[in-house]
Residue frames as a rotation matrix with the C-alpha (Angstrom) as fourth column:
MET 1
-0.171 0.838 -0.519 -88.60
-0.676 -0.483 -0.557 85.80
-0.717 0.255 0.649 -27.76
SER 2
-0.735 -0.023 0.677 -90.31
0.351 0.842 0.409 83.08
-0.580 0.539 -0.611 -29.80
LEU 3
-0.810 0.444 -0.383 -92.41
-0.583 -0.536 0.611 83.66
0.066 0.718 0.693 -32.88
PRO 4
0.047 0.900 0.433 -96.03
-0.682 0.345 -0.645 82.50
-0.730 -0.265 0.630 -33.07
PRO 5
-0.230 -0.144 0.962 -96.63
0.308 0.927 0.212 79.28
-0.923 0.346 -0.169 -35.05
LYS 6
0.751 0.558 0.352 -98.35
0.509 -0.151 -0.847 81.08
-0.420 0.816 -0.398 -37.93
MET 7
0.744 -0.540 -0.393 -95.38
-0.604 -0.796 -0.048 83.41
-0.286 0.273 -0.918 -38.29
LEU 8
-0.224 -0.848 0.481 -92.98
-0.457 0.527 0.716 80.46
-0.861 -0.060 -0.505 -38.32
VAL 9
0.112 0.353 0.929 -95.01
0.635 0.694 -0.340 78.76
-0.764 0.628 -0.146 -41.06
ALA 10
0.963 0.264 -0.053 -95.13
0.145 -0.673 -0.725 81.99
-0.227 0.690 -0.687 -43.12
LEU 11
0.387 -0.900 -0.200 -91.37
-0.786 -0.436 0.438 82.48
-0.482 -0.012 -0.876 -42.70
GLY 12
-0.291 -0.468 0.835 -90.70
-0.031 0.877 0.480 78.88
-0.956 0.114 -0.270 -43.71
MET 13
0.484 0.541 0.687 -92.89
0.685 0.254 -0.683 79.20
-0.544 0.802 -0.248 -46.80
PHE 14
0.921 -0.184 -0.343 -91.16
-0.309 -0.881 -0.358 82.47
-0.237 0.436 -0.868 -47.77
LEU 15
0.005 -0.995 0.101 -87.70
-0.730 0.065 0.680 80.92
-0.683 -0.077 -0.726 -47.41
ALA 16
-0.158 0.000 0.987 -88.75
0.380 0.923 0.061 77.84
-0.912 0.384 -0.146 -49.39
GLY 17
0.813 0.519 0.265 -90.10
0.458 -0.288 -0.841 80.06
-0.360 0.805 -0.472 -52.16
MET 18
0.689 -0.625 -0.367 -86.91
-0.654 -0.754 0.055 82.12
-0.311 0.202 -0.929 -52.27
ILE 19
-0.283 -0.798 0.532 -84.76
-0.398 0.602 0.692 79.00
-0.873 -0.015 -0.488 -52.43
GLY 20
0.174 0.446 0.878 -86.99
0.624 0.640 -0.449 77.62
-0.762 0.626 -0.167 -55.19
CYS 21
0.966 0.174 -0.190 -86.63
-0.007 -0.720 -0.694 80.85
-0.258 0.672 -0.694 -57.18
VAL 22
0.238 -0.958 -0.163 -82.85
-0.816 -0.288 0.501 80.76
-0.526 0.014 -0.850 -56.87
VAL 23
-0.326 -0.348 0.879 -82.72
0.042 0.923 0.381 77.12
-0.945 0.161 -0.286 -58.02
VAL 24
0.491 0.607 0.624 -85.03
0.661 0.207 -0.721 77.69
-0.568 0.767 -0.300 -61.00
LEU 25
0.958 -0.085 -0.275 -83.42
-0.212 -0.854 -0.475 80.93
-0.194 0.513 -0.836 -62.12
SER 26
0.084 -0.995 0.048 -79.87
-0.682 -0.022 0.731 79.58
-0.727 -0.093 -0.680 -61.78
GLY 27
-0.286 -0.159 0.945 -80.72
0.336 0.907 0.254 76.73
-0.897 0.391 -0.206 -64.15
LEU 28
0.679 0.698 0.229 -82.21
0.468 -0.171 -0.867 78.97
-0.566 0.696 -0.442 -66.89
GLY 29
-0.230 -0.749 0.621 -79.23
0.960 -0.278 0.021 81.00
0.156 0.602 0.783 -67.94
LEU 30
-0.741 -0.198 -0.641 -78.78
0.448 -0.857 -0.253 84.73
-0.499 -0.475 0.724 -67.58
ASP 31
-0.925 0.380 -0.014 -81.05
-0.262 -0.610 0.748 85.88
0.276 0.695 0.664 -70.45
GLN 32
-0.214 0.887 -0.410 -84.04
0.256 0.456 0.852 83.71
0.943 0.077 -0.325 -69.49
ALA 33
-0.241 0.072 -0.968 -83.59
0.968 0.091 -0.234 84.39
0.071 -0.993 -0.092 -65.77
GLU 34
-0.940 -0.135 -0.315 -83.61
0.169 -0.982 -0.084 88.14
-0.298 -0.132 0.946 -66.43
LYS 35
-0.665 0.747 -0.017 -86.87
-0.286 -0.233 0.929 87.87
0.690 0.623 0.369 -68.39
TRP 36
-0.010 0.675 -0.738 -88.57
0.607 0.590 0.532 85.82
0.795 -0.442 -0.415 -65.66
ALA 37
-0.523 -0.241 -0.818 -87.35
0.829 -0.365 -0.423 88.18
-0.197 -0.899 0.390 -62.95
SER 38
-0.983 0.184 -0.003 -88.88
-0.177 -0.937 0.301 91.10
0.052 0.297 0.953 -64.86
VAL 39
-0.321 0.917 -0.235 -92.24
-0.080 0.221 0.972 89.35
0.944 0.331 0.003 -65.24
VAL 40
-0.010 0.268 -0.963 -92.35
0.891 0.440 0.113 88.38
0.454 -0.857 -0.243 -61.56
GLY 41
-0.802 -0.386 -0.455 -91.33
0.558 -0.756 -0.342 91.92
-0.212 -0.528 0.822 -60.59
VAL 42
-0.775 0.591 0.225 -94.26
-0.287 -0.645 0.708 93.40
0.564 0.484 0.669 -62.52
PHE 43
0.091 0.878 -0.470 -96.77
0.208 0.445 0.871 91.19
0.974 -0.177 -0.142 -60.72
VAL 44
-0.177 -0.218 -0.960 -95.21
0.971 0.123 -0.207 91.74
0.163 -0.968 0.190 -57.29
SER 45
-0.963 -0.215 -0.163 -95.19
0.242 -0.956 -0.164 95.54
-0.121 -0.197 0.973 -57.70
ALA 46
-0.508 0.853 0.121 -98.79
-0.296 -0.304 0.906 95.54
0.809 0.424 0.407 -58.99
GLY 47
0.162 0.561 -0.812 -99.86
0.598 0.598 0.533 93.48
0.785 -0.572 -0.239 -55.97
ILE 48
-0.488 -0.407 -0.772 -98.08
0.866 -0.338 -0.368 95.77
-0.111 -0.848 0.518 -53.52
GLY 49
-0.974 0.153 0.166 -99.63
-0.099 -0.950 0.297 98.83
0.203 0.273 0.940 -55.19
ALA 50
-0.162 0.974 -0.158 -103.12
-0.084 0.146 0.986 97.32
0.983 0.173 0.058 -55.02
ALA 51
0.051 0.126 -0.991 -102.63
0.897 0.431 0.101 96.40
0.440 -0.893 -0.091 -51.36
GLY 52
-0.837 -0.411 -0.360 -101.56
0.526 -0.784 -0.328 99.98
-0.147 -0.464 0.873 -50.61
LEU 53
-0.743 0.628 0.233 -104.67
-0.329 -0.645 0.690 101.37
0.583 0.436 0.685 -52.30
VAL 54
0.108 0.814 -0.571 -106.95
0.284 0.525 0.802 99.00
0.953 -0.249 -0.174 -50.41
LEU 55
-0.199 -0.247 -0.948 -105.34
0.972 0.078 -0.224 99.79
0.129 -0.966 0.225 -47.05
GLY 56
-0.985 -0.166 -0.038 -105.55
0.169 -0.983 -0.073 103.54
-0.026 -0.079 0.997 -47.71
TRP 57
-0.458 0.886 0.072 -109.19
-0.292 -0.226 0.929 103.26
0.840 0.405 0.362 -48.75
ARG 58
0.177 0.517 -0.837 -110.06
0.622 0.600 0.502 101.22
0.762 -0.610 -0.215 -45.64
ALA 59
-0.567 -0.459 -0.684 -108.26
0.823 -0.366 -0.436 103.69
-0.051 -0.810 0.585 -43.36
LEU 60
-0.961 0.218 0.172 -110.23
-0.174 -0.955 0.242 106.59
0.217 0.203 0.955 -44.79
ARG 61
-0.203 0.959 -0.198 -113.54
-0.207 0.155 0.966 104.78
0.957 0.237 0.167 -44.36
GLN 62
-0.423 0.022 -0.906 -113.07
0.789 0.500 -0.356 104.08
0.445 -0.865 -0.229 -40.66
PRO 63
0.684 0.706 0.185 -115.27
0.494 -0.634 0.596 106.15
0.538 -0.316 -0.782 -38.37
GLY 64
0.888 -0.298 -0.350 -113.41
0.135 -0.558 0.818 109.03
-0.439 -0.774 -0.456 -36.79
ALA 65
0.096 -0.912 0.399 -110.66
0.877 0.268 0.399 108.98
-0.471 0.312 0.825 -39.42
THR 66
0.671 0.160 0.724 -111.37
0.568 -0.738 -0.364 112.48
0.476 0.655 -0.586 -40.69
ALA 67
-0.382 -0.910 0.162 -108.67
0.617 -0.381 -0.689 115.06
0.688 -0.163 0.707 -40.12
GLY 68
-0.767 -0.066 0.638 -108.99
-0.287 -0.854 -0.433 117.04
0.574 -0.515 0.636 -36.91
SER 69
0.263 0.964 0.043 -111.70
-0.499 0.098 0.861 114.93
0.826 -0.248 0.506 -35.29
ALA 70
-0.050 -0.356 -0.933 -109.58
0.510 0.794 -0.331 113.18
0.859 -0.492 0.141 -32.69
ALA 71
0.953 0.303 -0.013 -109.80
0.134 -0.383 0.914 113.82
0.272 -0.872 -0.406 -28.96
VAL 72
0.010 -0.966 0.258 -106.79
-0.097 -0.258 -0.961 115.33
0.995 -0.016 -0.096 -27.23
SER 73
0.942 0.276 -0.193 -105.63
0.155 0.152 0.976 114.44
0.299 -0.949 0.100 -23.73
ALA 74
-0.046 -0.947 0.319 -102.77
-0.440 -0.268 -0.857 115.35
0.897 -0.180 -0.404 -21.41
THR 75
0.919 0.333 -0.210 -101.90
-0.004 0.542 0.840 113.05
0.394 -0.772 0.500 -18.50
ARG 76
0.725 -0.628 -0.281 -99.16
0.544 0.273 0.794 113.20
-0.422 -0.729 0.539 -15.84
THR 77
0.587 -0.516 0.623 -97.32
0.384 -0.500 -0.776 116.18
0.712 0.695 -0.096 -17.32
GLY 78
-0.161 -0.757 -0.633 -94.36
0.978 -0.035 -0.207 117.81
0.135 -0.653 0.746 -15.67
PRO 79
0.319 0.266 -0.910 -93.99
0.566 -0.823 -0.043 121.37
-0.760 -0.502 -0.413 -14.36
ALA 80
0.004 -0.301 0.954 -93.63
0.917 -0.379 -0.124 124.42
0.398 0.875 0.275 -16.62
VAL 81
0.077 -0.056 -0.995 -92.55
0.628 -0.773 0.092 128.00
-0.774 -0.632 -0.025 -15.93
ALA 82
0.376 0.066 0.924 -93.14
0.821 -0.487 -0.300 131.11
0.430 0.871 -0.237 -18.09
ARG 83
0.037 -0.434 -0.900 -90.90
0.705 -0.627 0.331 134.11
-0.709 -0.646 0.283 -17.47
GLY 84
-0.853 -0.412 -0.321 -91.40
0.150 -0.782 0.604 137.44
-0.501 0.467 0.729 -19.17
PRO 85
-0.123 0.847 -0.517 -94.08
-0.570 -0.487 -0.662 139.25
-0.813 0.213 0.543 -21.16
GLY 86
0.266 0.379 -0.887 -95.81
-0.962 0.165 -0.218 137.08
0.064 0.911 0.408 -23.77
SER 87
-0.774 -0.575 -0.266 -94.36
-0.547 0.818 -0.176 133.82
0.319 0.010 -0.948 -22.45
ARG 88
0.367 0.930 -0.030 -96.59
-0.835 0.344 0.430 130.80
0.410 -0.133 0.902 -21.85
ALA 89
-0.823 -0.469 0.319 -96.35
-0.563 0.748 -0.352 127.81
-0.073 -0.470 -0.880 -19.51
ASN 90
0.193 0.925 -0.328 -98.67
-0.946 0.264 0.187 124.97
0.260 0.274 0.926 -20.52
THR 91
-0.850 -0.404 0.336 -98.97
-0.486 0.848 -0.209 121.59
-0.201 -0.342 -0.918 -18.77
GLY 92
-0.100 0.899 0.427 -102.46
-0.044 0.425 -0.904 120.92
-0.994 -0.109 -0.003 -20.10
VAL 93
-0.206 0.161 0.965 -104.08
0.937 0.316 0.148 121.28
-0.281 0.935 -0.216 -23.52
SER 94
-0.395 0.059 -0.917 -104.06
-0.090 -0.996 -0.025 124.47
-0.914 0.073 0.398 -25.56
GLY 95
-0.847 0.165 -0.506 -106.50
-0.529 -0.153 0.835 124.84
0.060 0.974 0.217 -28.45
VAL 96
0.091 0.972 0.218 -109.82
-0.848 0.191 -0.494 123.39
-0.522 -0.140 0.841 -29.51
ALA 97
-0.951 -0.309 -0.007 -110.11
-0.276 0.839 0.470 119.71
-0.140 0.449 -0.883 -30.42
PRO 98
-0.301 0.906 -0.297 -113.37
-0.806 -0.075 0.587 118.65
0.510 0.416 0.753 -32.14
GLY 99
-0.010 0.266 -0.964 -113.26
0.135 0.956 0.262 115.30
0.991 -0.127 -0.045 -30.31
GLY 100
0.930 0.352 0.105 -112.93
-0.025 -0.225 0.974 117.00
0.367 -0.908 -0.200 -26.92
SER 101
-0.089 -0.982 0.168 -110.03
-0.267 -0.139 -0.954 117.64
0.960 -0.130 -0.250 -24.57
THR 102
0.922 0.320 -0.217 -109.20
0.115 0.308 0.944 116.11
0.369 -0.896 0.248 -21.19
VAL 103
-0.078 -0.941 0.330 -106.47
-0.469 -0.258 -0.845 116.82
0.880 -0.221 -0.421 -18.67
ALA 104
0.931 0.327 -0.162 -105.62
-0.027 0.504 0.863 114.55
0.364 -0.800 0.478 -15.73
GLY 105
0.688 -0.672 -0.274 -102.75
0.598 0.310 0.739 114.85
-0.412 -0.672 0.616 -13.28
SER 106
0.621 -0.477 0.621 -101.15
0.382 -0.508 -0.772 117.85
0.684 0.717 -0.134 -14.93
GLY 107
-0.193 -0.803 -0.563 -98.01
0.968 -0.062 -0.244 119.35
0.161 -0.592 0.789 -13.44
ALA 108
0.314 0.252 -0.915 -97.72
0.581 -0.814 -0.025 122.83
-0.751 -0.524 -0.402 -12.00
ALA 109
0.072 -0.262 0.962 -97.62
0.873 -0.450 -0.188 125.76
0.483 0.853 0.196 -14.43
GLU 110
0.238 -0.115 -0.964 -96.14
0.723 -0.641 0.255 129.00
-0.648 -0.759 -0.070 -13.17
ALA 111
0.343 -0.095 0.934 -96.04
0.768 -0.545 -0.338 132.43
0.541 0.833 -0.114 -14.84
GLU 112
0.114 -0.384 -0.916 -93.89
0.744 -0.578 0.335 135.40
-0.658 -0.720 0.220 -13.86
ASP 113
-0.543 -0.457 -0.704 -93.46
0.065 -0.859 0.507 138.96
-0.837 0.230 0.497 -15.17
GLY 114
-0.138 0.605 -0.784 -96.49
-0.809 -0.526 -0.263 139.04
-0.572 0.597 0.562 -17.49
GLY 115
-0.896 -0.190 -0.402 -96.48
-0.400 0.738 0.543 135.44
0.193 0.648 -0.737 -18.70
ARG 116
0.179 0.983 0.028 -99.47
-0.951 0.166 0.259 133.05
0.250 -0.073 0.965 -18.93
ALA 117
-0.856 -0.418 0.303 -99.88
-0.497 0.828 -0.262 129.69
-0.142 -0.375 -0.916 -17.20
ASN 118
0.183 0.917 -0.354 -102.26
-0.931 0.278 0.237 126.82
0.316 0.286 0.905 -18.04
THR 119
-0.796 -0.403 0.452 -102.75
-0.540 0.811 -0.228 123.49
-0.275 -0.425 -0.862 -16.27
GLY 120
-0.102 0.846 0.523 -106.13
0.053 0.529 -0.847 122.57
-0.993 -0.059 -0.099 -17.79
VAL 121
-0.077 0.183 0.980 -107.78
0.980 0.196 0.041 123.19
-0.185 0.963 -0.195 -21.15
GLU 122
-0.241 -0.095 -0.966 -107.04
0.112 -0.991 0.070 126.59
-0.964 -0.092 0.250 -22.65
ASN 123
0.331 0.382 0.863 -108.74
0.924 0.056 -0.379 127.98
-0.193 0.923 -0.334 -25.77
PRO 124
-0.553 -0.678 -0.484 -106.50
0.576 -0.731 0.366 130.80
-0.602 -0.076 0.795 -26.98
């Protein structure tokens, strides 16, 4: 597995920066190096926090990103058997999805002794 050229360049730049930091901080002495590490840490954490806020804001603004609006589908499910009163066998979709529900190629659902079976879309 080879990395794409952009990834190799980014990795090389990161390693060069890390080596540069080690060289600079090792020449400053412990007290000065600790102060610089603290200053750099503040800026790095502020940048990561800002990036997290931006990514969260963008994710919420995407169409269809509201909770419970996604479509639900079941494809190529296996068999299910319900045995006994109140038992359920479901190889499809159970419940209401605001984005719609689809079932394709569901397996066999079998109910015995008072159970319920569903191979399609069931709204309980």
